[in-house]
N, C-alpha and C positions, 0 to 999 in steps of 0.2 A: 337552408340547412349548412352552408360555410360559418355561422356567426354560432349553431347549434352545437356543432361539431367540437368548435373552436372553446367551445364552454365545458362539454362535457371531457375535453381535454385536459382543461384549470382542474374539472371538479376532483379526475381520477389523480391530478399531480395534487391537488391540494391531500388527499385520502393518503397516500403514500409518505410525503411530507410527515401529517400526523404522525401517523405508523410509525417510519422512522426516528423519527422525535421522542417518542414512548418507548423506543427502544435502549434510547441510550445509557438511561442509568440502569437497570438490568443487563445490558451488555457488559457496563465497566464494573457491576457487583459482582457478576460469572468470571472474570478476569482475575477479579482479588483472588475470589476465591480459587483460582486455577494455580496462582502465586501459591495463595497457601496451602494447594496440595503437592507443587513443586515442592516447597520446605518439607513437609510432613514425609515426602517420599527419601527426599537427602537427609532427615533423619532416619527411616527406617533403613534406608542401606547401610548408613553407619552401626546402628542396632545391631542389623546384620551379620558386618562384618567381626564385629567386636565380640558378638554371640557365638558366631556361629564359624566368618569362613576362616577364622587365625586359629581357629581352632581344629580344624579340618587337616590332619597330618598322618596323611598313610602315603604306602608307594605301592599301587597296584601290585607289579611284577611278585612283591616281596609278601606281601599278602596271598597271593594266592597260592607261593608254595608253601606259607604256613599253614595253610587250608590243607594242601592236600599232600605235607607230610604227616599229620594225623596224629604228631605229637603230643597233643593238648587236644582237649575236648573242641569240636566244632561252637557252640558255643561260648566257651571261654575265649578265644581267636577273635571271637565275632564281637565281644564284650567290652576284650583290650584294647582292637585296634583304634585307629584314628579317626574312623566315620566318623559322620554326625548323627545325631542319635534316631533323627527318623532314619536314615538307613539302616542305622543296627538294627531297631524296631522292626522293620520289614523286613531283616535278615533272619532275624531272629523267630519270627513269625510261621516262616518257612521249618523251624525243627520242631514246633510244636503240634506236628503230628503226627506222630510215628503211625499210626496208620493208614494215611494216604496212601493211598498210591502212586507212580509216578506222574501219571495223568492230572491227575488232583493236586497233587502242589505245581506243575508246567501254569494249572488253572490260574491255580491260589499267586501264582509268583506274577503272575500277567494282570491279576488285577490290584495285585498290589504294587505293580509297577507306573500301572495306569493311573492310580490315584494318587500318585505323586506327581505324575507328569498333569494333571487335572490342578491337580494343590499351586503346583510354579507356574502354570499358564495364566490360573485367576490373579496370581499374583503378577504378573504382569500386562494381564489386560488393563489392571486400571493407571500406571506408568502408561503405555500406550496409548491408551484414550485421552488426556491430560494432552500426551505429546500431541497428536491429532484435533483438538478441539482449540487451543492456544494459538494458532496460525487464523485460524476460524474468526473466532471473536476478536482476534486484532484485526483483521480487515474491518471487519465488522464497525469496531471502533472507530475504527480509521477513515473511512467512508461514512460514517452519519454526520460526525459535525464539521465537514465537507460542505453541504450544504447549506446551513447558515453563514458557513462562514466566505462560499461565495456570493449571496447573497449582501452580506454587511462588505466586501468589496468592492459590490456595484455602487452601493449604499457610501463608501466611501465610510464604514467604521472601524477601523483600523484596530479599534479595540477587542471588536468581537473577532474580527479576524483572526487576530495571534491568540486568543483564547481557543479559540476551533482548531486552530493547528497546534497548539501546546495538547490538548486534548487528544489529538489524532497522534500525534508520534508519540507520547507514554501510553497510551490504549497498543499501538502496534508493539512496542518495546515492551509494554508486559506480557502478550503473549506470543511475542519470541524467546521470553526467556525463561518461559514456563515450558512451550515445548521444548528448548534447548537442554534443560536441565531432564525432566521428563526423558527426553528419548535417549541422554548419556547414560539416566539408571536402569534404561532397556537394555541400551548394550551392554553393560557390567553384567548386569541378573542373566541377561538370556546368557551371556557366556558360563556361568558359573552355573547354573542349572544343566545345561549340557552338560556341562565335566560333570557333577551331581548326576545324572541321570544316567551317562556311559558306564558309570562307575558301577553304578548299582547293579546295572542290567547284564555288565561281564560277571561281579561276583553274584548276583542269584543263577546266573547260568554254572556257576563252581559250585556253589550249597545243592543246587537239583542233582550237578552229576556226582556229587557224595554222598551224597542222600541214597541217590537211587543203587550207590555201589554199596554203602553199607545193608540198605535192606534184601535187597539180593545174598550178600554175607551171612544175614539173618535167617535167609531163606534156606541156603543150603545147610546152614548147620542143622538148623532145626530136622529137615531132611536125612542129613547126616541120623542124627538122633534119635529118629522114627525108626531109620533102618536098623542102626543099633538095638534095639527094644524089641525090634521084631526077631533079632538073629538070637537071641538069649531066649526066646520063647520059641527057636525049633522053627522060626521061617515062618510062623504062623501069627497075623495081627491083626 
């Protein structure tokens, strides 16, 4: 019975060793992909800063004052502001439906804001995935070569041992590097997107209030005009 148990133990160990050895190449390939993904994310962040972030020149209190002053049409104030293109489009969408009442406009505003938030979440999800997978596969790439390295140490094969340790160190560095870059990118983007969303929500609330007041003024004017017309006919409408 003990001999059978020992044989089963060796069989299981051989299977696990074979599986781990087969995983070494896929793990290294995935780590290379993660490194490339981190490079792509970094380039994407730089491109986003060049095309969008550095052109964002808006002082929220000043823009709110311009909207409420009413010196220029609301659409012109939004178009000429220093907001991002997507922010302008969302705010202008609220002004393109004059027949909507306050409730319908509010529902539309909520939907537009949710769409923007979902878009930002999708962008962040990519870098967060790289940040999580990097250390995992880096650890796998560290542990897998240690098995053959320990066996080589017992056999006095220093060349195989040094090769295994070198692979373990390289995969650890690759995984941590990809995770570090992705984490920094996620942190920077999360701060940017939080600022974008807070600005959009504040401006959307202001636009809704101004449109509501404009609709009330228009309604009062129509009622006054109808009363004037009725009065011109002797009070009979």
